[in-house]
N, C-alpha and C positions, 0 to 999 in steps of 0.2 A: 477519631469517633471511639466515644467511650462513655463511662458514667462514672457521677460524681457523687449518687444519691442512691439509700439503700435502704428500704426495709429488710430486718430480719427477723420482726414476730413471726413466727411459723414453726408447724412442729417439728424441725429437725434444728431448731435454735440448740438445742441440748444434747444433739446427738454426742458431741465430745463432752459432755457432762460440763459445770459450772466453769471449770479452768477452762474448756473449749473455747466456749462464750467469751469471758475476759480475751483469749488471747486473740481472739477475732477480733475485737472492739480494739485492742491495741494496734495491731496491723493494718484496720481500718482508719484509725485515727491518723497512723503511722505515713497513710498514703494520701492525708487529707478527703476520705470518703466519710460523706456526711452517712450517719445510720442511725437509726431509732427501731424502737419492739421489745428493746432487751435494756435489762441496767441490774444493780448491785439491789435494788428493793423495788416496789409498783410505782414509785414518785418518777424515778427515774426512766423505767421502763414506760413509762408512758407520757413521757417528756415530749413537747415537740424538739426537734432538731432544725435547723437555718441554714438554707444556703445562700451565700449573696452571687447573684450572677450580673451578668454587663445588662442585661433588661427587667433586672428587681431582685427580691428576696423571696425565696422558695420556702416556705416549711414543711416537714413530713413528720405527720404522726401514725407511728405502725400498730395496728393489732392483729393477733393470733383469732381465727374463728377454729382453728380446728388445733387442737393440744391435749396433752395428758394431762389428768388432772392436777399431777404435782410439781407440770411445769409454771403456774401460774407464780410470777412475783407477788410480794408482800410488803405492806410496810413495817417499819417497826411497831412494836405495841407493847407496852410495858418497857419490863426487861428484853421480851424475847427481839432479836435482830430481825431486821428485815431478811426476804430470802429473796436473792437474785435471779431471777429467771426470765419469763417474758411476758409481755403487756396483755392479758390474754382477755378476749372477751366476755364480760359479765351479764349475762340476762336474769332477770327476775320473772317469772310466769305470773303473772292475774288473770284469774278464771272470772269472768261476770257472769251471774246467774240470772236469768230473763225471772221477775219479779213472780210469775204465774209457776214458773220450776220452784222459787223458794220457798212461795207458799203450802206447794205440794210437800215439800221439804219437810217444812214444820207441821203439817198435819202426821205426816208419818211419826216423826218425833213425840209427837205426842202421845202416841200409843205403843211406844215403847215401853217394854218392861222398864220398871224403877226410875223412869222420870216422873220428874215433878215439877206442875206447871208451873212458871213463872219462875223455874231458876234460871239463874243467873250466873252463869260459870263461861269465862272470854275464853278459856282453851276448847269450850266447845262451838267452833265455827262451824258454817255449814259444812264447807270443804272436809274438818274434821272428821263431821259426822257422816257425810256419804261414804268416808274412808272407813270410818269405824262399821257403818252399815254392811257394805262392801264383802269387810271381813268377816263378817260375825255372824249373824242368825238370818241377814240373807242371804246368806249364800250355801250354810247349814240348812235350812229349810226354807227353799223358795215358797212354800207353798203357803206354809205359816205366815210367812213376809206377807203372800200377796193378799191371804184370808184377813190380816190384820189392817192393810189398808182398805179394804174394800168395807169393811167394818168402819174404818174410819172415814167414808163415806167418800172417797178418790172413786175417780172415774179412771175406767179400764187405761185411756189413751195416757190420763196423769201418774200412773203407775209405771209406764214402758218407759218417761221420761225420766223418771231417777232409777230403775231396776230393768234398764235395756238387756245387760247380760243375764237376769234371771227370766223374762218373758221372750218368748218367742212369737 
């Protein structure tokens, strides 16, 4: 009994550097052990590998969920070569803001100094607006922020959903 299929996408794949990764690939290939999860670029690292058995064909796709940021494989881009590394899990974080909270954010935005109603700046999304608020006048002067929100007609419960770190 032994093994003939191996995932190599993990946080130790590059312990001996890229040359160690390549040497391990060579040794596994010489011993007919199918392996996936690392490669000379992202396309190779993310490619499925196959093992033919008496009972059918087995596919292996491997990815790492724990890894150092610079251990991610990359495909070539323009004149830049691909980066040999690990097939790392890539996630995109999406934040869904309920419509009532978004309306609160808009009302707070409307009382900000320097804001012009009807302003259309695609860079000022709700998320960037909230980040800006958290790092500027709301944190520097929470009492002023609260006063402006109240003057804008926001209920205290609405304000706390926007600034829970300011109001206790």
